[in-house]
C-alpha positions in Angstrom: 21.5 -2.8 -38.5 21.4 -5.6 -35.8 22.8 -3.3 -33.3 20.1 -0.7 -33.9 17.4 -3.3 -33.6 18.9 -4.7 -30.4 19.3 -1.2 -29.0 15.6 -0.4 -29.8 14.3 -3.7 -28.4 16.4 -3.1 -25.2 15.1 0.3 -24.9 11.5 -0.8 -25.2 12.1 -3.6 -22.6 13.7 -1.1 -20.0 10.7 1.3 -20.5 8.2 -1.5 -19.9 10.1 -2.6 -16.8 10.2 1.1 -15.5 6.5 1.3 -16.0 5.9 -2.1 -14.2 7.7 -0.7 -11.0 7.4 3.0 -11.3 3.9 3.8 -12.4 2.7 7.3 -11.6 0.6 8.2 -8.5 -3.1 8.3 -8.9 -5.0 11.0 -7.0 -8.7 10.7 -6.8 -10.7 13.6 -8.0 -12.8 15.5 -5.5 -16.6 14.4 -5.6 -19.6 15.8 -3.8 -21.6 12.7 -4.6 -21.1 10.4 -1.6 -22.8 7.5 -3.4 -20.0 7.3 -5.9 -17.3 6.3 -3.5 -18.0 3.5 -1.0 -16.3 3.2 2.4 -13.5 0.8 3.4 -14.9 0.4 6.9 -17.1 -2.8 6.4 -13.8 -4.6 5.6 -12.1 -6.5 8.4 -8.5 -7.5 8.7 -6.7 -9.9 11.2 -3.7 -8.6 12.9 -0.3 -10.3 12.5 -0.8 -12.0 15.8 -3.8 -13.9 14.4 -5.9 -13.1 17.5 -6.9 -9.5 17.0 -9.2 -8.1 14.5 -8.3 -4.8 12.8 -11.6 -3.1 12.6 -11.1 -0.2 10.1 -14.2 1.6 11.2 -12.3 2.3 14.6 -10.0 4.7 12.5 -12.9 6.9 11.4 -11.9 10.4 11.6 -8.3 9.7 10.7 -6.7 9.0 7.2 -5.4 5.4 6.7 -2.3 4.5 4.6 -2.4 0.8 3.5 1.0 -0.5 2.4 1.9 -3.9 1.1 5.2 -4.8 2.8 8.0 -7.3 2.6 11.0 -8.0 4.8 13.4 -8.8 2.1 12.8 -6.1 -0.8 14.8 -3.3 -1.9 12.0 -1.1 -0.7 12.1 -2.6 2.8 14.0 0.4 4.4 10.7 2.4 3.6 9.6 0.8 7.0 11.8 3.4 8.8 10.0 6.3 6.8 6.6 4.8 7.5 7.3 4.5 11.2 8.6 8.3 11.3 5.5 9.3 9.3 3.1 7.3 11.7 5.0 8.9 14.8 4.7 12.4 13.5 1.1 12.4 12.2 -0.5 9.7 14.5 -3.1 12.2 15.6 -4.5 12.3 12.0 -3.1 9.2 10.3 -2.9 5.4 10.9 -0.5 3.3 8.8 -1.4 -0.4 8.3 1.3 -2.7 6.8 0.0 -5.7 5.0 2.7 -8.4 4.6 2.7 -10.1 1.3 4.9 -12.8 -0.4 3.5 -12.4 -4.0 6.5 -10.4 -5.4 9.8 -12.2 -5.6 9.0 -14.3 -2.6 10.4 -11.4 -0.5 8.2 -12.1 2.6 8.8 -15.8 3.2 8.6 -15.8 7.0 5.6 -16.7 9.2 3.8 -14.1 11.4 6.3 -14.6 14.2 9.3 -13.9 11.8 7.7 -11.0 10.4 6.9 -9.5 13.9 10.3 -10.1 15.1 11.9 -8.6 12.0 9.7 -5.4 12.3 10.3 -5.0 16.0 14.1 -5.7 16.1 15.1 -3.8 12.8 12.5 -1.0 12.6 10.7 -0.8 16.0 7.4 -0.6 14.2 4.5 0.6 16.3 1.8 1.0 13.6 -0.6 -2.1 13.0 0.4 -4.9 10.7 -2.0 -7.4 9.3 -1.8 -11.0 8.8 0.1 -12.1 5.7 -2.3 -11.7 2.7 -2.6 -11.8 -1.1 -2.9 -8.4 -2.8 -3.7 -9.7 -6.4 -4.9 -12.8 -8.1 -7.5 -15.4 -7.3 -7.0 -15.2 -3.6 -6.8 -11.4 -3.4 -7.9 -10.3 0.0 -11.3 -8.3 0.1 -9.3 -5.1 1.3 -7.1 -5.2 -1.9 -10.2 -6.0 -4.0 -11.7 -2.8 -2.8 -8.6 -0.8 -3.1 -7.8 -1.8 -6.7 -11.3 -1.9 -8.3 -13.3 1.2 -9.2 -16.4 -0.8 -9.2 -15.9 -1.3 -5.3 -14.2 1.8 -4.2 -16.1 4.2 -6.6 -12.8 6.2 -7.3 -10.1 4.4 -9.4 -8.7 1.2 -10.8 -5.1 0.3 -9.6 -2.6 -2.5 -10.1 -0.4 -3.5 -7.1 2.8 -4.2 -9.1 5.3 -4.6 -6.4 6.0 -4.4 -2.6 5.5 -1.0 -0.8 2.6 0.2 -3.0 0.5 2.7 -0.9 -3.2 3.6 -0.8 -4.4 6.6 1.1 -7.9 6.5 2.5 -9.7 9.7 3.8 -11.2 10.3 7.2 -14.6 9.0 6.0 -13.1 5.6 4.7 -13.0 6.7 1.0 -10.0 6.1 -1.3 -8.0 9.3 -1.9 -4.8 8.1 -3.7 -2.6 5.3 -5.0 1.2 5.7 -4.9 3.5 3.0 -6.4 6.6 1.7 -4.7 9.1 4.4 -5.5 7.0 7.0 -3.7 8.6 7.3 -0.3 6.7 8.0 2.9 8.1 11.5 3.0 7.1 12.4 -0.5 5.8 15.9 -0.8 2.5 14.9 -2.7 1.7 12.2 -0.1 2.4 14.5 2.8 0.2 17.2 1.3 -2.7 14.7 1.1 -2.2 13.6 4.6 -2.3 17.1 5.8 -5.3 18.2 3.8 
């Protein structure tokens, strides 16, 4: 009897852990009411160098993929796929990496360390923001907008780990959320980018 109880408890635990890291993508439903969904464009980011501002409105007319990144994560090799995606779709897509140290302390470096890692290991050419918080009391305004339906007008989402992805359309409205396990070459993600 104890073995059955332990097995059931272990199964429930593993299912909970799977859901924590492997939630399903959330795709926004099409709406014709432009008042329902607000634009991301008023939100400003600082670039990793700390000197440049990333004005999201300069990307109007292109889709934007926002990804919370980390240098020491099991998902870090996705940098390679993100760079390939950016290079192949740069006429219609901008990718912005947002380094974050909130998940397992997997982005411990300062801006110089992060920049050096991205350049040396993955030759990243897409924009990278300053290190920021994607959840909690000090959540950056960008992630408040991305994760709260009351702000984005489309959906609520929880950033559960590194390399969660948010796709924004050409008008600055949220289109979809993808969890960490969804790779940059995922068919559903590519289909939305190409819409």
